[in-house]
VOROMI-806729 format. One record per residue (C-alpha): residue in one letter; x, y, z. Coordinates in Angstrom, 1 decimal, decimal comma. Example, Ala and Ser with C-alpha at 12.3 -4.5 7.8 and 13.67 -1.06 7.14 Angstrom:
VOROMI-806729
- res|px|py|pz
- A|12,3|-4,5|7,8 .
- S|13,7|-1,1|7,1 .
end
This chain:
VOROMI-806729
- res|px|py|pz
- X|81,7|29,7|22,9 .
- X|80,7|28,3|20,6 .
- X|81,1|24,5|21,1 .
- X|81,6|22,1|18,3 .
- X|77,8|21,5|18,1 .
- X|76,2|24,8|19,3 .
- X|76,8|28,2|17,8 .
- X|75,1|30,2|20,5 .
- X|76,9|32,9|22,4 .
- X|77,4|33,1|26,1 .
- X|74,1|34,1|27,7 .
- X|71,9|33,1|24,7 .
- X|70,3|30,2|26,7 .
- X|68,1|30,6|29,7 .
- X|68,8|28,7|32,9 .
- X|66,0|26,2|32,0 .
- X|65,9|24,5|28,7 .
- X|63,1|22,3|27,3 .
- X|64,5|19,6|25,1 .
- X|62,3|17,7|22,6 .
- X|64,1|15,3|20,3 .
- X|62,7|16,7|17,1 .
- X|64,0|20,1|15,9 .
- X|60,6|20,8|14,3 .
- X|58,9|20,3|17,7 .
- X|61,4|22,8|19,2 .
- X|60,4|25,3|16,4 .
- X|56,7|24,6|17,1 .
- X|57,1|25,3|20,8 .
- X|59,0|28,5|20,2 .
- X|56,5|29,8|17,7 .
- X|53,4|28,7|19,6 .
- X|54,2|29,3|23,2 .
- X|57,2|31,7|23,6 .
- X|57,0|35,5|23,3 .
- X|59,8|37,2|21,4 .
- X|61,4|33,9|20,6 .
- X|64,9|34,2|19,0 .
- X|66,8|31,5|17,2 .
- X|70,1|30,9|19,0 .
- X|71,3|27,7|17,3 .
- X|70,8|26,0|14,0 .
- X|74,1|24,0|13,7 .
- X|73,3|20,6|12,0 .
- X|69,6|21,6|12,0 .
- X|69,4|21,2|15,8 .
- X|67,2|24,2|16,3 .
- X|67,4|26,2|19,6 .
- X|65,4|29,2|20,7 .
- X|65,1|31,5|23,7 .
- X|62,1|33,6|24,5 .
- X|59,7|34,4|27,3 .
- X|56,8|32,3|28,8 .
- X|54,6|34,1|31,3 .
- X|57,3|36,7|31,8 .
- X|60,1|34,2|32,5 .
- X|63,0|33,5|30,2 .
- X|62,9|30,0|28,8 .
- X|64,9|28,2|26,1 .
- X|63,9|25,2|23,9 .
- X|66,3|23,2|21,9 .
- X|66,2|19,8|20,2 .
- X|68,4|16,9|21,4 .
- X|68,2|14,7|18,4 .
- X|67,6|10,9|18,8 .
- X|69,4|8,5|21,0 .
- X|71,8|8,5|23,9 .
- X|74,9|9,8|22,0 .
- X|73,0|12,8|20,7 .
- X|71,4|13,7|24,1 .
- X|74,7|13,0|25,7 .
- X|76,4|15,7|23,6 .
- X|73,8|18,4|23,6 .
- X|72,9|18,2|27,3 .
- X|76,5|18,1|28,3 .
- X|77,4|21,2|26,3 .
- X|74,4|23,1|27,6 .
- X|75,2|22,2|31,2 .
- X|79,0|22,6|31,0 .
- X|79,5|25,5|28,7 .
- X|76,3|27,6|28,6 .
- X|75,4|27,7|32,3 .
- X|72,1|25,9|32,0 .
- X|70,9|24,6|35,3 .
- X|67,8|22,7|34,4 .
- X|66,9|20,5|31,4 .
- X|63,4|19,1|30,9 .
- X|63,2|16,6|28,2 .
- X|59,8|16,5|26,5 .
- X|59,4|13,7|24,1 .
- X|57,7|10,5|23,1 .
- X|57,8|7,0|24,5 .
- X|56,4|3,6|23,8 .
- X|54,1|2,1|26,5 .
- X|55,5|-0,9|28,3 .
- X|53,1|-1,0|31,2 .
- X|49,6|-2,4|30,5 .
- X|48,2|0,6|32,4 .
- X|49,3|3,1|29,7 .
- X|47,7|4,0|26,5 .
- X|48,5|6,4|23,6 .
- X|48,7|10,0|24,7 .
- X|49,2|9,2|28,4 .
- X|51,9|11,3|30,0 .
- X|54,8|9,7|32,0 .
- X|57,1|11,4|34,4 .
- X|60,4|9,4|34,4 .
- X|61,4|8,9|38,0 .
- X|64,4|6,8|36,9 .
- X|65,9|5,4|33,8 .
- X|67,2|1,8|33,3 .
- X|69,2|1,4|30,2 .
- X|70,8|-1,1|27,8 .
- X|73,3|1,7|26,7 .
- X|77,0|1,6|27,5 .
- X|77,0|5,3|28,3 .
- X|78,0|4,9|31,9 .
- X|81,2|2,9|31,0 .
- X|83,0|6,3|30,8 .
- X|82,8|6,6|34,6 .
- X|84,8|3,4|35,3 .
- X|82,4|2,4|38,1 .
- X|82,6|-1,0|39,7 .
- X|78,8|-1,2|39,6 .
- X|75,8|0,1|37,6 .
- X|74,6|3,6|38,2 .
- X|70,9|4,3|38,8 .
- X|70,1|7,5|36,8 .
- X|67,2|9,4|38,4 .
- X|65,3|12,7|37,9 .
- X|65,9|15,8|40,0 .
- X|63,5|15,4|42,9 .
- X|62,8|19,1|42,8 .
- X|61,8|19,1|39,2 .
- X|59,8|15,9|39,6 .
- X|57,7|17,3|42,4 .
- X|57,2|20,6|40,6 .
- X|56,0|18,8|37,5 .
- X|53,7|16,6|39,5 .
- X|52,2|19,7|41,4 .
- X|51,9|21,6|38,1 .
- X|50,1|18,6|36,5 .
- X|47,6|18,5|39,4 .
- X|46,9|22,2|39,2 .
- X|46,3|22,0|35,5 .
- X|44,1|18,9|35,8 .
- X|46,6|16,8|33,7 .
- X|46,8|13,2|34,6 .
- X|50,4|11,9|34,8 .
- X|52,0|8,5|35,5 .
- X|55,2|8,5|37,5 .
- X|57,7|5,6|37,4 .
- X|60,8|4,1|35,8 .
- X|61,4|4,1|32,1 .
- X|63,8|2,2|29,9 .
- X|66,3|4,1|27,8 .
- X|67,1|1,8|24,9 .
- X|69,6|2,0|22,1 .
- X|67,3|-0,3|20,0 .
- X|64,3|1,0|18,2 .
- X|63,4|-2,0|16,1 .
- X|63,5|-4,7|18,7 .
- X|62,5|-8,2|17,6 .
- X|63,1|-9,8|21,0 .
- X|60,8|-10,2|23,9 .
- X|62,9|-7,9|26,1 .
- X|60,1|-5,4|26,7 .
- X|58,0|-8,1|28,4 .
- X|61,0|-8,7|30,7 .
- X|61,2|-5,0|31,5 .
- X|57,5|-4,9|32,1 .
- X|57,8|-7,6|34,7 .
- X|60,2|-5,4|36,7 .
- X|57,9|-2,4|36,7 .
- X|59,2|-0,3|33,7 .
- X|56,4|1,9|32,5 .
- X|57,7|3,1|29,1 .
- X|60,6|2,9|26,7 .
- X|62,4|5,8|25,1 .
- X|65,9|6,6|23,9 .
- X|67,5|9,6|25,7 .
- X|66,5|9,9|29,4 .
- X|69,4|7,9|31,0 .
- X|72,1|10,0|29,3 .
- X|70,4|13,2|30,4 .
- X|70,1|12,1|34,0 .
- X|73,7|10,8|34,2 .
- X|75,1|14,1|32,7 .
- X|73,0|16,1|35,2 .
- X|74,2|14,0|38,1 .
- X|77,9|14,2|37,1 .
- X|77,7|18,0|36,5 .
- X|75,7|18,9|39,6 .
- X|72,7|20,0|37,5 .
- X|68,9|19,1|37,4 .
- X|67,0|17,1|34,9 .
- X|63,5|15,7|34,3 .
- X|62,0|13,7|31,5 .
- X|58,3|14,1|30,6 .
- X|57,1|11,8|27,8 .
- X|53,8|11,3|26,0 .
- X|53,0|7,8|24,9 .
- X|53,1|7,8|21,1 .
- X|52,8|4,0|20,6 .
- X|52,4|0,7|22,4 .
- X|55,0|-1,7|21,0 .
- X|53,4|-4,7|22,7 .
- X|50,0|-4,1|21,1 .
- X|50,9|-2,4|17,9 .
- X|48,8|0,8|18,6 .
- X|50,6|4,0|17,5 .
- X|50,1|7,6|16,5 .
- X|51,2|9,2|13,2 .
- X|54,5|11,1|12,7 .
- X|52,4|14,3|12,1 .
- X|50,6|13,8|15,5 .
- X|54,0|13,3|17,2 .
- X|55,3|16,6|15,7 .
- X|52,2|18,8|16,2 .
- X|50,2|17,5|19,1 .
- X|51,0|16,5|22,7 .
- X|50,0|20,0|23,9 .
- X|49,5|18,8|27,5 .
- X|53,1|17,6|27,7 .
- X|54,5|20,9|26,3 .
- X|52,3|23,0|28,6 .
- X|53,4|20,9|31,6 .
- X|57,0|21,4|30,7 .
- X|56,7|25,1|30,3 .
- X|54,7|25,5|33,5 .
- X|57,3|23,5|35,4 .
- X|60,0|25,7|33,9 .
- X|58,4|29,0|35,0 .
- X|57,9|27,6|38,5 .
- X|61,6|27,2|39,1 .
end
């Protein structure tokens, strides 16, 4: 301790970490939901906090955007800080016609166009999936809170501004939403024997042009944040 990207000391992180992409969302969650929240990392502005939620120790730390950033931060938390569970809470673009802005998606699995898995030297293509335990707990928590969720596969894409018709192709094979971090998180968890789940709120619909503002993405999505925290304290 510390790692090249995290300045926290041993024991500064709880066993379960919520990971939004945006550092300001991490700060918001810590200030709004956690009791006695303490800043444990601010290297490169990637804010991390540890506090208590309903009497249980919970951490929240930003992952940044994209597979490489999530790959670094989730690996270091799992490998060097003894974190057992990471719950990504972030935004996604709707791919399925069934989804609309502000709907919540539980990512059962994550297809990807990233080359992240090349490091493993596999003869085939891995199928990154959520921890079944975390997935079931999140689903049960959502039911008890009266929060509607949609569970299914997502696409983790390296491309934000996509001028092709690829999303329509992914739609045809059942992908519900597109985001940029889930596959890296799930692969790190699998390789390190840890647990991971991604919970996303639909912030826009790329195929229709509907979207929410950057301020809404930073400050709203309370249901998703509550669901992640409730799942964390149920572990």
